[in-house]
C-alpha positions in Angstrom: -49.3 12.9 -0.8 -52.5 13.9 1.1 -52.9 12.3 4.5 -55.7 10.0 4.9 -58.0 11.2 7.7 -60.4 8.9 9.7 -63.7 9.5 11.6 -63.2 10.6 15.1 -65.4 7.7 16.5 -63.2 5.2 14.8 -59.9 6.9 16.1 -61.3 6.8 19.7 -62.3 3.1 19.5 -58.7 2.3 18.1 -57.3 4.1 21.1 -59.2 1.6 23.3 -61.3 4.1 25.1 -64.8 2.8 23.9 -66.6 1.5 21.1 -67.8 3.6 18.0 -71.3 3.8 19.4 -70.1 5.0 22.9 -67.8 7.5 21.2 -70.8 9.0 19.3 -72.6 9.4 22.6 -69.6 11.0 24.3 -69.5 13.4 21.5 -73.3 14.2 21.7 -72.6 14.8 25.5 -69.9 17.4 24.8 -67.0 15.3 26.2 -64.9 15.5 23.1 -62.8 18.5 21.7 -60.7 18.8 18.7 -58.1 21.6 18.6 -59.8 23.3 21.4 -63.3 23.1 19.8 -66.0 21.0 21.5 -67.6 18.6 18.9 -71.3 18.2 18.6 -71.4 15.7 15.6 -69.3 12.6 15.0 -69.1 13.6 11.4 -65.5 14.8 12.0 -62.3 13.6 10.2 -59.3 13.5 12.2 -55.6 13.6 11.0 -52.1 13.1 12.7 -51.7 16.8 13.5 -55.1 17.3 15.2 -55.3 17.5 19.0 -58.1 15.4 20.5 -59.2 15.7 24.1 -61.8 13.5 25.9 -62.8 14.8 29.3 -59.9 17.2 29.2 -57.3 14.4 28.7 -55.5 13.9 25.5 -56.4 11.1 23.4 -54.0 8.0 23.8 -52.2 6.7 20.7 -53.6 3.6 18.7 -53.1 0.6 20.8 -52.2 -3.0 19.5 -55.4 -4.6 19.4 -55.8 -7.6 21.9 -58.7 -9.9 22.6 -59.4 -12.3 25.6 -61.8 -15.0 26.1 -63.7 -14.6 29.2 -66.0 -16.9 31.3 -68.8 -14.7 32.5 -70.4 -15.9 35.5 -74.2 -15.8 36.0 -75.4 -12.8 38.1 -73.5 -10.1 36.5 -74.5 -7.7 33.9 -72.7 -6.8 30.6 -72.5 -3.0 31.2 -70.1 -0.5 32.6 -72.7 0.8 35.1 -76.1 -0.5 36.3 -78.7 1.8 37.6 -80.0 -0.8 39.7 -76.6 -1.2 41.4 -76.2 -5.0 40.3 -72.6 -6.1 39.8 -71.3 -5.7 36.4 -68.7 -7.8 34.3 -66.2 -5.1 34.7 -66.3 -5.3 38.4 -65.1 -8.9 38.2 -62.1 -8.4 36.0 -58.5 -8.1 37.1 -57.3 -4.6 37.8 -54.0 -5.3 35.8 -56.3 -5.8 32.7 -56.3 -2.6 30.2 -59.5 -0.9 29.4 -61.6 -3.4 27.3 -65.1 -3.4 25.7 -67.3 -6.4 25.2 -68.0 -8.0 21.9 -71.9 -8.3 22.3 -73.5 -9.3 25.5 -74.9 -12.0 27.6 -77.7 -11.1 29.9 -77.7 -11.1 33.6 -78.5 -14.7 34.3 -76.5 -16.2 31.4 -73.0 -17.3 31.5 -70.2 -18.6 29.4 -68.0 -17.1 26.7 -67.8 -13.3 26.5 -65.1 -11.8 24.2 -63.2 -8.6 25.5 -61.0 -6.4 23.4 -59.0 -3.2 23.8 -60.1 -2.1 20.1 -63.8 -0.9 20.1 -63.7 -1.0 16.2 -62.7 -4.7 16.4 -65.6 -5.3 18.9 -68.0 -3.7 16.3 -66.5 -5.8 13.4 -66.9 -9.0 15.3 -70.5 -8.2 16.1 -71.6 -7.6 12.5 -74.4 -9.8 11.2 -72.6 -10.1 7.9 -70.0 -12.4 9.6 -72.7 -14.9 10.1 -70.6 -16.5 12.9 -72.2 -19.3 14.8 -72.9 -18.9 18.4 -73.2 -22.2 20.4 -75.0 -22.7 23.6 -75.7 -25.5 26.3 -79.0 -24.8 27.6 -81.1 -26.4 30.4 -84.8 -26.1 29.9 -87.7 -27.2 32.1 -89.8 -29.4 29.9 -89.3 -31.6 26.9 -88.6 -30.5 23.4 -90.5 -32.7 20.9 -89.3 -33.4 17.3 -92.0 -31.0 15.9 -90.5 -28.2 18.0 -87.0 -28.8 16.8 -88.2 -29.0 13.1 -90.0 -25.6 13.7 -87.0 -23.9 15.1 -85.0 -25.2 12.3 -87.3 -23.4 9.8 -87.5 -20.1 11.8 -90.1 -18.8 14.3 -91.9 -15.7 14.7 -92.4 -15.1 18.4 -93.9 -11.8 20.0 -93.9 -10.4 16.6 -90.3 -10.8 16.0 -88.9 -13.0 13.3 -86.1 -15.3 14.4 -83.8 -17.0 11.8 -83.6 -20.8 11.7 -81.6 -22.3 14.6 -80.1 -25.8 15.2 -81.2 -27.6 18.3 -80.0 -30.9 19.5 -81.0 -32.8 22.7 -78.1 -33.7 24.7 -79.8 -35.5 27.6 -83.0 -35.6 29.6 -83.0 -35.5 33.4 -86.4 -36.0 34.9 -88.5 -32.8 34.0 -85.4 -31.0 32.6 -83.7 -31.2 29.1 -80.3 -30.2 28.3 -79.9 -29.2 24.7 -77.2 -27.6 22.4 -78.5 -24.6 20.2 -76.6 -23.1 17.5 -77.5 -19.6 16.3 -76.4 -17.1 13.7 -78.1 -14.0 14.8 -78.0 -13.8 18.5 -80.8 -11.3 19.0 -81.6 -10.1 22.5 -82.6 -13.0 24.8 -83.3 -15.0 21.7 -83.0 -18.5 23.2 -85.1 -17.7 26.1 -87.8 -16.1 23.9 -87.8 -19.0 21.5 -88.1 -21.5 24.4 -90.9 -19.5 26.0 -92.7 -19.6 22.6 -93.0 -23.3 23.1 -94.0 -23.2 26.7 -90.5 -24.0 28.0 -88.6 -22.2 30.7 -84.6 -21.8 30.3 -83.1 -22.4 33.7 -79.5 -22.2 32.7 -77.8 -20.9 29.5 -74.1 -21.2 28.9 -72.4 -19.9 25.7 -69.6 -22.3 24.6 -68.4 -20.8 21.4 -68.6 -17.5 19.4 -67.4 -18.2 15.9 -64.1 -19.6 16.1 -63.5 -18.8 19.8 -64.3 -21.5 22.4 -64.9 -21.3 26.1 -62.9 -24.6 26.7 -62.0 -25.3 30.3 -62.2 -21.7 31.4 -63.6 -21.5 34.9 -66.2 -18.7 35.8 -64.5 -15.3 36.1 -61.2 -16.6 34.3 -59.6 -15.0 31.2 -57.6 -16.4 28.3 -55.8 -13.9 26.0 -55.9 -15.0 22.3 -52.3 -15.0 20.9 -51.5 -12.4 18.5 -50.6 -14.7 15.8 -53.8 -16.7 16.3 -55.7 -13.6 16.3 -54.4 -12.4 13.0 -55.0 -15.7 11.4 -58.6 -16.0 12.8 -59.5 -12.6 11.5 
């Protein structure tokens, strides 16, 4: 029986080294060799007898995929390294945690639920728009949302030349000149909520993601982690 081979980027992601996108960048940078030859393209299929090295170190075996719910604090950036020297998510994680990648991002000033996994392929799967998983946020804005604004958002908005899909907005409470709202998205484009609110002249002063698909922030405190049990992970996925 002919052995089924898999793309090198998928193999690297399954080993917990990086996401598939990062693997492709590492290959382009000449960091990956197969059987002693430096790769220049990710269009390479790998079998069990091929010897893969990354930065001169043998590729580890495929890991059991693991997933954590993490409460990202405000004031840290979702990246491995920041040219501006700002603290990153990875600076805040326990040293006992294995190497993980993030599922999507939260921007520097946003907080709340961020998923972390040892499997780059799983991260990519959970990010796919075809999943249409809902993301829910508690948001404080400076100003008042009107019924017309909420209805407009429910139909979809074009802001700064970008089309944003319909989203659900519910008013939670009004405190003076501030309003707490619940926002439910299915797209999650870059800085989507901030840009949508800005479109209506409102400023987001706090943004907390409380769920991502079936995964919930719950009572996690900022900086805390909760691993998703293997049985639950298999059932959810």
